[in-house]
VOGU-3710 file (C-alpha; in Angstrom, 3 decimals, decimal comma):
1> mqwmnrkqqa> -69,937/17,542/-11,027  -68,113/19,404/-7,994  -68,208/15,438/-5,470  -66,387/14,550/-8,574  -63,625/17,096/-8,320  -63,441/16,223/-4,807  -63,280/12,815/-5,574  -60,766/12,906/-8,432  -58,679/15,302/-5,628  -58,685/12,902/-3,706
11> aglvlalvll> -57,208/9,989/-5,485  -54,362/12,291/-7,108  -53,672/12,883/-3,997  -53,169/9,075/-3,025  -51,620/8,192/-5,909  -49,220/11,110/-5,153  -48,325/9,252/-1,926  -48,347/5,801/-3,282  -45,692/7,177/-5,740  -43,730/9,020/-2,850
21> afvlpaeaqd> -43,908/5,721/-0,702  -42,132/3,633/-3,908  -39,608/6,766/-5,627  -38,372/7,584/-1,531  -36,819/4,332/-1,220  -35,106/3,883/-4,281  -33,527/7,013/-4,517  -31,849/6,284/-0,755  -30,978/3,477/-1,993  -28,991/4,788/-4,369
31> appppvvrle> -25,852/6,030/-1,944  -24,092/2,680/-0,858  -23,616/2,403/2,999  -20,382/4,692/4,095  -17,316/2,094/4,451  -16,785/1,378/8,919  -13,719/-0,361/10,726  -15,343/-0,862/13,908  -14,006/-2,165/16,766  -15,076/-4,519/19,179
41> vnpqtanagd> -13,455/-6,216/22,431  -14,726/-9,333/23,826  -15,089/-9,525/26,723  -16,176/-5,758/27,469  -15,942/-6,891/31,478  -13,287/-8,848/32,687  -10,539/-9,576/35,650  -7,434/-9,212/36,221  -5,831/-11,934/34,309  -8,590/-12,209/31,384
51> titvavrlen> -7,845/-12,023/27,755  -9,554/-9,895/26,123  -9,648/-9,519/22,508  -10,721/-6,230/20,045  -11,224/-7,270/16,560  -10,899/-4,902/13,458  -14,356/-5,376/11,912  -14,307/-4,029/8,363  -17,405/-3,068/6,571  -18,591/-1,844/3,467
61> vtelyglqvt> -15,035/-0,948/2,237  -13,848/-1,100/-1,115  -11,016/-1,525/-2,803  -8,534/-1,925/0,526  -5,584/-3,097/-0,035  -3,236/-2,530/2,969  -4,771/-1,063/6,299  -2,792/-0,519/9,745  -4,229/-0,154/13,300  -2,490/1,911/15,988
71> cltdptllag> -3,664/1,900/19,095  -2,110/3,601/22,825  -2,931/2,063/26,452  -2,224/2,024/29,859  0,769/-1,049/29,913  0,306/-1,167/33,632  -3,638/-1,905/32,953  -2,913/-3,850/29,761  -0,442/-5,907/27,911  -0,351/-6,897/24,478
81> tmhvegdaft> 0,384/-10,472/23,914  -0,242/-11,547/19,786  -1,990/-11,037/16,966  -4,911/-13,024/15,451  -5,200/-13,001/11,154  -8,575/-12,142/9,995  -10,490/-13,123/6,518  -9,277/-9,805/4,950  -6,026/-10,458/5,481  -4,682/-13,908/5,870
91> sgssyyvntg> -0,910/-15,681/5,409  -1,726/-16,675/2,290  -2,823/-13,809/1,135  -0,928/-10,412/2,455  2,107/-9,777/4,509  2,053/-8,283/7,960  3,807/-6,150/10,279  3,648/-6,255/13,998  5,811/-3,453/15,800  4,603/-5,309/19,055
101> mkpdgkwlva> 3,048/-3,737/22,525  6,278/-0,811/22,822  6,906/0,265/26,714  4,594/3,361/26,137  1,709/1,076/25,771  1,978/1,760/21,484  1,261/-1,316/19,649  0,817/-1,086/15,350  -0,209/-3,807/13,795  -0,470/-3,286/9,726
111> atrlqpnpaf> -1,003/-6,354/6,242  -1,222/-5,683/2,732  -2,236/-7,607/0,287  0,465/-9,356/-1,729  -0,240/-9,661/-5,577  -1,823/-11,722/-7,745  -4,278/-11,099/-5,015  -7,193/-8,456/-5,747  -7,635/-5,766/-3,244  -10,542/-6,729/-0,714
121> sgngtaftfq> -13,950/-5,038/-0,845  -16,961/-6,364/1,780  -17,651/-7,199/5,001  -14,702/-9,017/7,827  -12,057/-9,499/9,743  -9,233/-7,412/8,949  -7,275/-8,673/12,184  -6,912/-8,807/15,813  -5,277/-7,953/18,709  -4,739/-9,519/21,842
131> ytlqnatsas> -4,285/-8,329/25,741  -4,293/-9,460/29,569  -6,002/-7,490/31,716  -3,298/-6,651/34,349  -5,292/-6,641/37,576  -9,000/-4,929/38,514  -8,678/-1,506/36,843  -11,030/-0,445/34,211  -8,170/0,255/31,036  -9,158/1,982/28,122
141> lnctilgvds> -7,950/2,362/24,623  -7,241/5,145/21,818  -7,425/3,626/18,084  -5,991/5,377/15,064  -6,179/3,819/11,651  -5,112/4,163/8,137  -6,249/2,485/5,285  -5,105/2,847/1,732  -5,693/0,794/-2,195  -3,418/-0,568/-4,603
151> rsnplplnlv> -1,720/2,824/-5,426  -1,147/3,512/-1,990  -4,165/6,464/-2,209  -5,313/6,525/1,921  -8,930/5,284/1,268  -12,031/7,713/3,729  -12,834/5,389/6,052  -14,871/6,083/9,378  -13,344/4,422/12,563  -15,768/3,363/15,087
161> natpmitagv> -15,227/3,317/19,183  -12,203/4,266/18,555  -11,414/4,107/22,120  -13,056/1,123/23,552  -13,178/0,615/27,727  -12,765/-2,375/29,128  -14,785/-2,729/32,988  -12,820/-4,681/35,319  -14,905/-7,324/37,567  -13,957/-9,416/40,123
171> lptaevptae> -10,691/-9,495/41,897  -9,106/-13,376/41,083  -8,280/-15,378/44,548  -4,827/-16,303/42,998  -2,711/-13,259/43,006  -2,226/-12,610/39,313  1,150/-11,877/38,103  2,244/-9,112/35,752  2,778/-9,856/31,996  6,103/-8,854/30,764
181> ptleptlppt> 4,665/-7,342/26,948  5,998/-10,041/24,395  8,249/-7,276/21,826  9,425/-8,670/18,458  12,794/-7,837/17,470  12,383/-5,379/15,218  15,444/-5,630/12,446  18,418/-3,241/11,658  18,161/-0,725/9,076  18,856/-1,748/5,591
191> vevtveptle> 21,817/-0,340/3,784  20,345/0,731/0,275  22,810/-0,902/-2,178  22,141/-0,027/-6,313  23,242/-2,933/-8,027  23,635/-2,170/-11,931  21,576/-4,921/-13,724  23,334/-7,639/-15,752  22,337/-6,635/-19,311  21,994/-9,000/-22,539
201> vtpeptsvai> 23,715/-7,189/-25,127  22,254/-7,626/-28,861  25,380/-8,188/-31,511  27,523/-5,038/-32,646  25,736/-1,937/-34,475  26,435/-2,470/-38,331  28,414/-0,831/-40,120  27,566/0,734/-42,713  24,924/3,696/-42,202  22,538/4,815/-44,692
211> glssiqgsiv> 21,900/7,717/-42,380  21,566/9,647/-38,819  18,745/8,889/-36,723  17,041/10,097/-33,615  15,159/7,966/-30,195  13,283/9,515/-28,032  9,987/8,299/-25,593  9,006/9,145/-22,301  9,270/7,689/-18,717  6,243/8,196/-16,307
221> nplaadnagv> 6,774/7,865/-11,900  3,783/8,362/-10,445  4,771/8,558/-6,995  7,283/11,525/-7,825  6,592/15,131/-8,043  7,753/14,728/-11,499  9,097/12,441/-13,558  12,510/14,323/-13,616  16,204/13,469/-13,337  15,359/9,670/-14,240
231> vvqltangsl> 18,573/7,644/-15,770  18,528/6,691/-20,147  21,729/4,939/-20,760  21,956/4,161/-24,767  24,721/0,761/-24,941  25,686/-0,644/-28,114  28,251/-4,049/-27,539  28,352/-3,155/-24,408  29,765/0,644/-24,634  27,789/3,587/-23,269
241> vqegvtgadg> 26,775/5,323/-26,704  25,052/8,139/-25,245  23,145/9,172/-21,533  20,760/11,526/-20,259  18,661/12,284/-17,526  14,439/12,641/-18,095  12,737/16,054/-17,645  9,698/17,144/-15,202  7,503/15,118/-18,267  9,172/12,402/-18,050
251> vfsfaeipag> 10,657/12,669/-22,197  14,170/11,275/-23,277  15,729/11,856/-26,662  18,852/10,644/-28,222  20,038/12,669/-31,254  22,099/11,427/-34,012  22,165/7,449/-33,443  23,832/5,616/-36,468  22,607/2,380/-37,942  23,097/-0,675/-35,633
261> syvllvsaps> 21,495/-2,611/-33,086  21,243/-0,679/-28,898  20,274/-1,657/-25,369  18,802/1,097/-23,865  18,362/0,554/-19,768  15,887/2,655/-17,699  17,287/2,878/-14,025  16,403/4,679/-10,736  16,957/4,018/-7,313  13,859/1,420/-5,741
271> hlalvynitv> 12,775/0,714/-9,814  12,591/-2,126/-11,789  14,991/-1,290/-14,897  13,635/-0,921/-18,561  15,579/-2,537/-20,979  14,875/-1,813/-24,845  16,320/-3,501/-27,110  16,686/-1,100/-30,582  17,395/-1,747/-33,940  18,662/1,249/-36,073
281> agdgaaidlg> 17,818/1,012/-39,971  19,869/3,943/-41,462  17,274/6,371/-43,194  17,180/8,898/-40,533  13,836/8,051/-39,370  12,954/8,947/-35,889  12,535/5,714/-33,297  9,578/6,649/-30,680  9,330/4,450/-28,497  6,674/5,865/-26,588
291> sqtfiigdtd> 5,514/5,895/-22,806  6,448/3,405/-20,118  5,346/3,601/-16,105  8,019/2,509/-13,632  7,565/0,038/-10,864  8,643/0,397/-7,633  9,695/-1,582/-4,982  12,867/-3,033/-5,281  14,484/-1,698/-2,360  17,398/-2,910/-1,688
301> gnqiidvada> 18,245/-3,253/-5,764  19,502/-6,241/-6,626  15,868/-6,230/-9,197  13,022/-8,152/-7,443  10,556/-6,799/-5,628  10,497/-9,815/-2,357  10,153/-10,416/1,166  13,825/-8,315/2,021  12,301/-5,606/0,494  9,218/-5,969/2,816
311> alvsanfdvt> 11,449/-6,833/6,006  12,805/-3,612/4,879  10,077/-1,071/5,722  8,561/-3,573/8,157  11,608/-3,006/10,076  11,493/0,855/9,734  7,536/1,139/10,114  5,990/4,617/12,008  10,009/5,895/11,495  10,510/8,984/9,812
321> vppaptaadl> 13,356/9,552/7,529  15,645/10,390/8,756  16,666/8,013/10,693  14,968/5,434/8,299  16,877/4,924/5,346  15,150/6,260/2,375  14,876/3,126/0,652  11,751/2,436/3,005  10,582/5,524/2,050  9,005/4,698/-1,081
331> ngdgvinisd> 6,429/7,485/-1,724  7,865/9,947/-0,953  5,962/11,503/2,400  8,772/11,092/5,032  7,300/8,305/7,108  7,383/4,659/6,563  3,754/3,357/6,946  1,702/1,072/5,304  1,712/3,138/1,838  5,164/2,150/1,359
341> lvligtnfgl> 4,358/-1,585/2,649  1,312/-1,665/0,158  3,916/-1,333/-2,825  5,980/-4,167/-2,914  2,172/-5,694/-2,157  1,037/-4,633/-4,983  4,160/-5,906/-6,925  5,102/-8,322/-4,859  6,761/-10,960/-6,962  8,294/-8,901/-10,072
351> sgpivvq> 11,093/-8,942/-10,747  13,508/-6,884/-13,750  15,386/-5,132/-15,982  11,724/-5,348/-17,582  12,281/-6,101/-21,628  9,783/-3,489/-23,420  8,687/-4,978/-26,573
//
């Protein structure tokens, strides 16, 4: 009997070990691999005059909509020449910003996807930097990254090989001239101009009023500290009836409105205007327009989110406000970067005023 107990105990131990061998890998697989941005240098050993590529590889990323990479090097050792697009950000799906290599050796390349293209998830190449090794001296880079989703929120990306090294080989027999860095022209900052949208005015209000009504609604501005200060205008037959601004909760309201047809316009800088066509029956009933979310990205106020808006942001990339114009700082954090460009990419091609049904 004792022998049987020992045998049963041994069998139970073996069974437990077998189950443990199956359970542990399954638990380990529950945690997905972390998102990684990896810098790959090719070749790692080069001679003076050789082309060096630094590819920005994406691994296990999720919902990446925009990415900027900034690399700093000694400009006497490495000369930046051009960037090459990757498969995550292509000319057909994305908008690029390339500041060119500056005299201090700083070079920033950024890209955002453009709607209707979805965010990028998985593995791929964002883009590639190309340098020329100036002389037979080893050189290094110091790089930083910023990746954001379609809502301009930073993504937790781990940068691998942030300070890649290029080892110099043997000097070539022919003298290699020093290449001047290729600089892309920087557009002058655009002066912000607010253009009032043209409104289609509905027929003149009905003359017979049975009772006075109220109109209310709310506007959500997801990038602002609160929803206060949005201008709301109620018009009839092209004339202003009442005007107000939203409170911190985004709510607006108009009281004692007689029967008739009205147009309500909601506007703010850098946003597409909202238009409501409202009919007041004159029965004294309150009209609730519900809640609407503002769409941002119209930096020049022409009610179209297009290349001109992206150009204003890219012309002021990596610049603080001021001297950069406030219109380019779409997320209001005081610096122009990929977080602002992505907001244009997310809403690219949309136009206003938007008629709210």
